[in-house]
C-alpha positions in Angstrom: 0.0 -0.1 0.4 3.0 2.0 0.4 3.7 2.0 -3.1 -0.1 3.0 -4.2 0.8 6.9 -2.9 4.5 7.0 -4.4 2.9 6.1 -7.7 0.0 8.8 -7.0 2.5 11.3 -5.8 4.3 10.7 -9.3 0.6 11.0 -11.0 0.2 14.1 -9.6 3.6 15.8 -10.5 3.1 14.4 -14.2 -0.8 15.9 -14.3 0.4 19.6 -13.2 2.6 19.7 -16.4 0.4 18.0 -18.6 -3.2 19.5 -17.8 -2.0 23.1 -18.0 -4.1 24.6 -20.7 -6.5 21.6 -20.2 -9.0 21.8 -17.1 -12.4 22.0 -16.4 -14.8 23.3 -14.1 -13.9 26.9 -12.3 -16.3 29.6 -11.9 -19.6 28.8 -13.8 -20.2 31.1 -16.5 -23.5 32.5 -16.4 -24.5 31.6 -20.0 -24.3 27.9 -18.4 -25.6 28.2 -15.0 -29.2 28.8 -16.4 -28.7 25.2 -18.4 -29.9 22.1 -16.7 -28.2 19.3 -19.0 -30.3 16.2 -18.8 -28.9 14.1 -21.5 -26.3 13.8 -24.4 -26.2 11.5 -27.4 -23.0 10.7 -29.1 -23.1 9.5 -31.9 -19.5 9.6 -34.2 -17.7 7.3 -36.8 -13.6 6.7 -36.0 -11.3 6.5 -38.3 -8.8 5.0 -37.2 -6.2 5.2 -39.7 -6.8 8.8 -39.8 -7.1 9.6 -36.1 -10.2 11.1 -36.8 -14.5 11.0 -35.4 -16.6 12.3 -37.4 -20.7 13.0 -36.3 -22.7 14.6 -33.7 -23.7 14.9 -30.2 -27.9 15.9 -29.2 -27.6 17.8 -26.1 -30.9 17.8 -24.4 -31.5 20.9 -22.3 -33.9 22.3 -19.3 -33.6 26.0 -19.5 -34.2 27.3 -15.8 -34.3 30.8 -17.5 -35.6 32.3 -20.8 -31.9 32.7 -22.9 -31.0 33.4 -25.9 -27.2 32.5 -25.9 -26.5 29.0 -25.6 -22.9 28.6 -24.8 -21.3 25.0 -24.9 -17.6 23.9 -24.2 -15.8 21.5 -27.1 -11.7 22.0 -27.5 -11.3 24.2 -31.1 -9.6 21.4 -32.7 -12.9 20.5 -34.5 -14.8 21.8 -37.6 -18.5 22.5 -37.3 -20.6 21.9 -40.0 -24.2 22.8 -38.6 -26.0 23.0 -35.5 -29.9 23.6 -34.6 -31.8 24.1 -31.7 -35.3 22.5 -31.5 -34.5 21.7 -35.1 -33.8 25.0 -36.5 -30.9 25.9 -38.1 -28.6 28.7 -35.9 -25.8 30.8 -35.7 -22.6 30.2 -33.6 -19.2 31.1 -33.2 -16.6 28.5 -32.4 -13.6 29.7 -30.6 -11.1 29.8 -27.1 -12.6 26.2 -26.8 -16.4 27.6 -26.9 -19.4 27.0 -28.9 -21.6 30.1 -28.6 -25.1 29.7 -30.1 -26.8 32.7 -31.1 -31.0 32.4 -30.9 -33.0 34.0 -33.4 -35.5 33.8 -30.8 -35.5 33.2 -27.0 -36.0 30.0 -25.5 -37.3 28.6 -22.6 -38.0 24.9 -21.2 -36.7 22.1 -22.6 -34.5 22.0 -25.7 -32.7 19.5 -28.0 -29.4 21.0 -29.5 -27.5 19.2 -32.2 -24.0 19.7 -33.3 -22.7 18.1 -36.7 -18.9 18.3 -36.4 -16.0 16.1 -37.4 -12.0 16.3 -36.9 -8.7 15.1 -35.4 -9.7 14.8 -31.3 -6.7 16.3 -28.6 -3.8 12.9 -28.5 -3.1 12.2 -25.2 1.0 12.4 -24.4 1.0 10.6 -21.4 -2.3 9.1 -20.4 -4.0 8.9 -17.9 -2.3 11.9 -16.7 -2.3 13.5 -19.7 -6.4 13.6 -21.4 -7.1 12.5 -24.9 -7.5 9.7 -27.4 -4.7 7.3 -27.3 -4.1 5.9 -30.4 -1.7 2.1 -30.2 -1.7 -1.0 -31.3 -1.6 -4.5 -28.7 0.8 -7.0 -29.2 -0.4 -9.0 -32.1 -0.8 -5.5 -34.4 -4.7 -4.6 -33.5 -5.7 -1.1 -33.2 -6.4 -0.5 -29.6 -8.4 3.1 -28.9 -9.1 4.4 -25.2 -10.0 8.3 -24.1 -9.2 9.5 -20.6 -11.1 12.9 -19.9 -10.8 13.2 -15.9 -8.9 16.7 -16.1 -9.5 18.2 -19.1 -13.9 17.0 -19.3 -15.6 15.6 -22.2 -15.2 18.6 -24.1 -12.0 16.4 -25.0 -14.0 15.0 -28.1 -17.6 16.0 -27.8 -19.5 19.3 -27.2 -21.1 19.6 -23.6 -21.7 22.0 -20.7 -18.4 21.1 -18.5 -18.6 21.7 -15.3 -18.9 19.3 -12.5 -22.0 20.8 -11.1 -24.4 19.4 -13.9 -24.9 16.3 -14.6 -27.2 14.8 -17.8 -29.5 13.4 -14.8 -31.2 11.3 -17.6 -27.9 9.7 -18.8 -25.9 9.5 -22.0 -26.3 7.5 -24.8 -22.7 6.8 -27.3 -23.2 5.6 -30.8 -19.7 4.3 -31.9 -18.9 2.8 -35.5 -15.7 1.4 -35.8 -13.9 -1.2 -38.3 -16.1 -4.5 -38.1 -13.1 -6.3 -36.4 -12.8 -4.1 -33.3 -15.2 -4.1 -30.4 -16.3 -1.0 -28.6 -16.8 -1.1 -24.8 -18.4 1.6 -22.9 -20.9 2.8 -20.5 -24.1 1.4 -19.1 -25.7 -1.4 -21.5 -25.0 -2.5 -25.0 -28.1 -1.7 -26.8 -27.0 -3.3 -29.8 -24.6 -3.8 -32.5 -25.4 -3.7 -36.2 -23.1 -4.0 -39.1 -22.6 -2.5 -42.6 -20.0 -3.1 -45.3 -17.0 -3.3 -42.9 -17.7 -1.1 -40.4 -19.6 -1.9 -37.0 -21.9 0.4 -34.7 -22.1 -0.3 -31.2 -24.9 1.8 -29.3 -24.2 2.2 -25.9 -26.6 3.5 -23.3 -26.9 4.5 -19.5 -30.0 5.9 -18.0 -28.4 6.9 -14.8 -27.0 10.6 -14.0 -23.5 10.2 -14.6 -20.3 12.9 -14.8 -19.0 14.0 -18.1 -15.4 12.6 -17.9 -17.0 8.9 -17.6 -18.6 9.3 -20.8 -15.9 7.5 -22.5 -15.6 4.7 -24.6 -12.3 2.0 -25.7 -12.2 0.4 -28.5 -9.9 -2.5 -29.0 -9.6 -6.5 -30.4 -11.6 -7.6 -27.4 -13.4 -10.8 -26.1 -16.4 -10.1 -23.3 -15.6 -12.6 -20.1 -18.5 -12.4 -18.4 -19.9 -13.9 -15.1 -23.1 -13.2 -13.2 -22.3 -11.2 -9.6 -25.4 -10.8 -7.0 -24.9 -7.9 -4.9 -25.1 -7.5 -1.2 -29.0 -6.6 -1.7 -29.1 -10.1 -3.7 -29.4 -8.1 -7.1 -28.0 -10.1 -10.0 -25.6 -8.0 -11.9 -23.7 -8.9 -15.4 -19.7 -8.8 -14.3 -18.3 -8.0 -17.9 -14.4 -7.9 -18.8 -13.4 -6.4 -22.1 -10.1 -7.9 -22.8 -7.8 -8.4 -25.0 -7.9 -11.7 -27.2 -4.2 -12.2 -26.0 -4.9 -11.9 -22.7 -8.2 -13.6 -22.5 -6.9 -16.3 -20.4 -6.5 -14.4 -17.2 -9.4 -12.8 -17.2 -11.5 -15.1 -15.0 -8.9 -14.9 -12.2 -8.7 -11.3 -12.8 -12.9 -11.4 -11.9 -12.0 -13.3 -9.0 -10.1 -10.5 -7.5 -12.5 -7.8 -8.4 -15.6 -9.8 -6.8 -12.7 -9.8 -3.6 -12.8 -5.7 -4.4 -16.5 -5.5 -5.1 -17.7 -7.9 -1.8 -15.3 -4.9 0.3 -16.4 -2.2 -0.7 -20.2 -3.0 -0.9 -19.8 -4.1 2.5 -18.7 -0.5 4.2 -20.6 1.5 1.5 -23.5 -0.2 0.1 -24.7 -2.0 -2.9 -22.7 -1.4 -6.1 -24.6 1.7 -7.4 -25.3 0.7 -11.1 -27.2 -2.8 -10.3 -29.2 -2.3 -13.0 -26.6 -1.9 -15.7 -23.3 -3.8 -15.1 -20.3 -4.0 -13.3 -17.5 -3.7 -16.1 -13.6 -3.4 -17.3 -12.1 -2.6 -20.4 -8.5 -3.2 -20.5 -6.6 -0.4 -22.1 -2.7 0.2 -22.5 -3.1 3.4 -19.9 -2.8 2.2 -16.1 -6.3 2.7 -15.4 -9.4 5.2 -14.8 -12.9 5.1 -12.6 -15.4 5.4 -16.1 -18.8 4.4 -14.5 -20.0 0.9 -15.5 -16.9 0.2 -17.3 -13.3 1.1 -15.6 -10.4 1.2 -17.1 -7.8 -1.4 -16.3 -4.3 -1.1 -17.7 -2.7 -2.7 -14.6 -1.3 -6.1 -16.7 -2.5 -8.3 -13.9 0.3 -7.0 -11.6 -1.2 -8.7 -8.2 0.6 -8.4 -5.0 0.0 -10.4 -2.2 -2.1 -9.1 0.7 -3.4 -11.4 3.6 -2.4 -14.4 1.3 -4.7 -13.1 -1.6 -3.8 -11.8 -5.0 -4.7 -8.3 -5.1 -4.6 -5.3 -8.1 -4.3 -2.2 -5.9 -4.8 0.0 -8.7 -7.9 -1.8 -9.7 -8.7 -1.7 -6.4 -8.6 1.8 -6.2 -9.9 2.7 -9.6 -13.1 0.6 -8.7 -14.0 2.5 -5.4 -14.8 5.5 -7.4 -17.7 3.8 -8.7 -19.2 5.0 -5.2 -17.1 8.0 -5.0 -16.5 10.1 -7.9 -19.2 8.5 -9.5 -22.2 7.8 -7.3 -21.1 10.5 -4.8 -20.1 13.1 -6.5 -18.4 16.7 -5.5 -20.1 20.0 -7.3 -17.0 21.8 -7.2 -13.9 20.4 -8.1 -12.8 22.3 -4.7 -14.0 19.1 -3.0 -12.1 16.8 -4.8 -11.1 14.9 -1.8 -14.4 13.5 -1.4 -13.2 11.6 -4.4 -9.8 10.8 -3.7 -9.5 11.3 -0.2 -12.3 9.0 0.8 -11.7 6.4 -2.1 -8.4 6.1 -0.7 -9.8 5.4 2.7 -11.5 2.8 1.1 -8.6 0.8 -0.2 -7.5 1.2 3.5 -10.7 -0.4 4.4 -10.1 -3.1 1.8 -6.7 -3.5 3.2 -8.3 -4.0 6.9 -10.9 -6.7 5.3 -7.9 -9.0 4.2 -5.2 -7.8 6.5 -7.5 -7.2 9.3 -7.1 -3.9 12.0 -3.7 -4.5 12.9 -2.8 -4.1 9.1 -5.1 -1.1 8.9 -3.5 0.8 11.6 0.2 -0.1 10.2 -0.8 1.3 7.0 -1.7 4.8 8.7 1.6 4.7 10.8 3.5 5.5 8.0 1.6 9.1 7.3 4.3 10.3 5.2 2.7 9.5 2.4 1.2 12.6 1.8 2.8 16.6 1.7 1.1 18.6 3.5 2.2 21.7 2.0 -1.0 23.3 0.4 -4.6 22.9 2.1 -6.9 19.6 0.6 -9.9 22.4 -0.1 -8.7 25.5 -1.5 -11.5 28.1 -1.7 -14.6 27.4 -3.9 -15.1 27.2 -7.9 -11.8 26.6 -8.7 -10.8 24.1 -11.8 -9.6 20.6 -11.9 -5.6 21.8 -12.1 -6.2 23.8 -8.9 -7.8 21.5 -6.7 -5.8 18.4 -8.2 -2.3 17.7 -5.7 -1.3 14.6 -3.7 -3.1 15.6 -0.7 -6.4 15.4 -1.6 -5.4 11.3 -1.4 -3.0 10.7 1.3 -4.4 12.9 3.9 -8.0 13.1 2.8 -7.8 9.5 3.5 -5.8 10.1 6.9 -8.3 12.5 7.7 -11.3 9.9 7.6 -8.9 7.6 9.4 -9.2 10.5 11.9 -12.9 11.3 12.0 -13.3 7.2 12.2 -11.6 7.5 15.9 -13.0 10.6 17.0 -16.8 9.8 16.7 -16.4 5.8 16.8 -16.5 2.8 14.8 -20.7 2.7 16.1 -21.6 5.6 14.3 -19.1 6.1 12.1 -19.3 3.2 10.3 -23.5 3.5 9.6 -23.0 6.9 9.2 -20.2 6.2 6.2 -22.8 3.9 4.1 -25.7 5.8 4.9 -24.2 9.4 3.5 -23.1 7.2 0.7 -26.6 5.7 0.4 -28.7 8.3 1.1 -30.8 9.8 -1.8 -30.1 13.5 -0.7 -26.4 12.8 -1.3 -25.9 10.9 -4.4 -26.5 10.3 -8.0 -27.7 13.9 -9.6 -27.2 15.4 -6.1 -24.2 16.7 -5.5 -22.2 17.5 -3.0 -19.9 19.9 -1.1 -16.9 20.0 2.1 -20.1 21.5 4.1 -22.5 18.5 3.4 -20.2 16.4 4.5 -19.5 17.9 8.0 -22.8 18.3 8.8 -24.0 14.8 8.2 -21.4 13.5 10.5 -21.9 16.3 13.1 -25.2 15.3 13.1 -24.7 12.1 13.1 -22.3 11.9 16.0 -23.7 14.9 18.1 -20.5 16.2 17.9 -19.6 19.6 16.6 -16.9 18.4 13.6 -16.4 21.7 12.2 -13.0 22.6 13.9 -11.6 19.3 12.8 -12.7 19.4 9.7 -11.5 22.8 9.3 -7.8 21.6 10.9 -7.5 19.2 8.3 -8.9 19.7 5.3 -8.5 24.1 5.1 -5.1 24.4 6.6 -2.3 22.4 6.7 -1.7 23.0 10.3 -1.0 19.5 12.7 -3.2 19.3 15.3 -0.8 21.0 18.5 -0.7 18.9 21.5 0.9 20.5 24.6 2.5 18.0 27.2 3.9 20.2 30.2 5.9 18.5 33.0 4.3 19.3 36.2 5.6 18.3 40.2 5.3 14.9 41.8 4.9 12.6 37.8 2.3 14.3 37.0 1.4 16.0 32.9 -0.9 18.6 31.9 -2.4 17.2 28.3 -3.4 20.2 26.2 -5.3 20.9 22.8 -3.6 23.8 21.9 -5.1 24.9 18.2 -8.5 23.0 17.9 -11.2 24.3 20.4 -12.7 20.5 20.9 -13.0 17.5 23.1 -10.7 14.7 21.8 -10.3 11.4 22.6 -6.5 10.4 23.0 -4.2 7.2 23.5 -1.2 7.8 25.7 0.9 5.4 27.3 2.4 5.6 30.5 4.1 4.0 33.1 1.5 2.5 34.1 -0.1 1.6 30.5 -2.3 2.1 28.2 -4.6 5.1 28.5 -7.6 6.5 27.3 -8.3 10.0 27.9 -10.4 13.1 26.5 -8.4 16.3 26.2 -9.2 19.7 25.2 -7.6 23.5 25.4 -8.0 23.3 29.0 -5.9 19.8 29.3 -6.2 16.5 31.3 -3.7 15.9 34.3 -2.2 12.0 34.0 0.3 10.8 36.1 3.4 8.7 35.1 6.7 8.1 36.3 8.1 7.9 32.3 7.7 10.3 29.7 4.1 10.1 28.3 3.9 8.5 24.4 1.6 10.5 23.1 -1.2 8.9 20.1 1.1 5.5 19.8 -1.4 4.2 16.7 -1.1 7.4 14.8 -4.8 8.5 15.1 -3.9 12.3 14.5 -1.5 14.2 12.5 0.2 15.8 15.6 2.6 18.2 16.7 3.7 17.5 19.8 5.2 20.1 22.5 7.0 19.5 25.3 7.2 21.8 27.8 
C-alpha cells in the first residue's frame, strides 16, 4: 500500500504539468448557469487510420430561465458543420474552446441542441495523466484506442457543459462506429450492434446520471468474459471484462480478484451503485481510470499478495470510485478530496478486510505518505488543475481515519454507509465539504467543524502540549483545536484512553507519556 501513494504522487506531478491548458470546472459562466443538462447522445464514426472522428452530439437541456444564448465547451480542434436547436438552424461562433449559439428567438423550457462536427481530437501524450485519445496497437498488431478525460472533461471530444455542478440526469447514449473486426466498450448497457459493409456500430446507453468525464469509450480486439455477480442486496448484475484476445486466459482469475474488491466495498458502502446496468472493466494501454460501469484497466495483471490473496491495488482504487466520484460527486472541484480521499480511505478498508485491524493501523502509521504543503480544500469555484494535488488522496484518507477514531466505530461505519446510500447526497444530488461535515456532526452529536477546518482547510498539525508538573504529573492540552477529543497515551501504568481539550487533562506517569501511539492524528507534540 505504501507503493500506492508513491505512484499517486508521481501521477500528480505529471498531471500538474500536462493539464496546464486543459482543465475543467472553475467559476460557472452565467450563460451555462441557466442550463440544466438532461441527456447526451453522441454518435461518431471513428477513423482509426486518420485519427479522426465524424458525427454529432445531441444535448437535451432544460432552460431554467429564458435565454437567447447557449454556451457549450468543445476543444477547438474540430470543424463544426451545423448547429440546430429544436430542429431550427442557428448561428454560432466557435473559438477559445467555446461554442456560442446566438438564437434567433428566445427559448425557455426544454430544448434539443444538435451539433454536427468532425476533426482530430486531442491526442494524449502521457495517459492517463494527460487527457485525450490514445491511438495504439496491442502486441498482435490490432488497433487499440482509449480516451481519458478526467482533468479536461468531456469537451475533449464532444460538446458539453463542462462543469462538475451539472450532470445529465437522464444519462447518455454513445453510438460508436468502428472497423467491424474491433469492439467498442462503453458505459451502461449495450443496446445493439449493427454491421454494415466493413463497419460495426455499437450502441451503449446508461439511464443513470453520469459525470461527463465518464462518458468515454474504448476500442480494441476485445473478447467479453462474463459472469453474474450477486450484490449485497441480492441483485443479479452482469460482470463483464472487455479483455484483449491475447489476455483472455487471464480474465477469469482477474474477475475473481475484482469480485473480492466488490464484496469489500459493498460491506462498507452499500450495494454496487449501478446494479441495474453492469459491473464492467475494459483493458486499456494506459494504467487505469474510473469510468462509470466500465472502468479502464491497464495494470497488466500485476498482483501483490495481501492477506495471502492476489490483490490489484490499482483496480481496487479505481473501482472504488463507483461509489466515491461517480455515485457521490462533488459539485465543485474544490471538494475533490471527497472523490479521492474517501475512496483512498476505502482502499485502507479493503486492506483491513484482508489483513485485519492491525494491517489497517500499520498502514496509517506511515503518515508521511502526504506532503501537507497546501490545504486539501482551497477556496471555491476552482478548476480541476487547481484542486488536484497529492494530499487529496493521502491526507483526505488520513482525515477519514481520524474521523473514525474521534466518533467511534459504532457511529462512524453506519454513518459512512448512510451517507453514500442516501438519495440526498447521491446520483443527481451533488455534494460539497460542508455537506459531509454537517452530516457527520449530526450523526455523532459533535460539532466537527473545527476538525474539518484544521485537516482540510489548513496545513497545520494538531498541536498537543505535554507540560511536566511536580510529583510525576503531566498536563496534556490541545492548543489549536477548540473541541474535546479522545486520545490514547502510554504511561508508566500502561495504555490509557483520555479526553483532552484546550483546558488540559492531568495524568500520572513516572515516564514520559507516549502520545497517540497508533497514529490516529496528524500531530505536533510540544514538550514543556
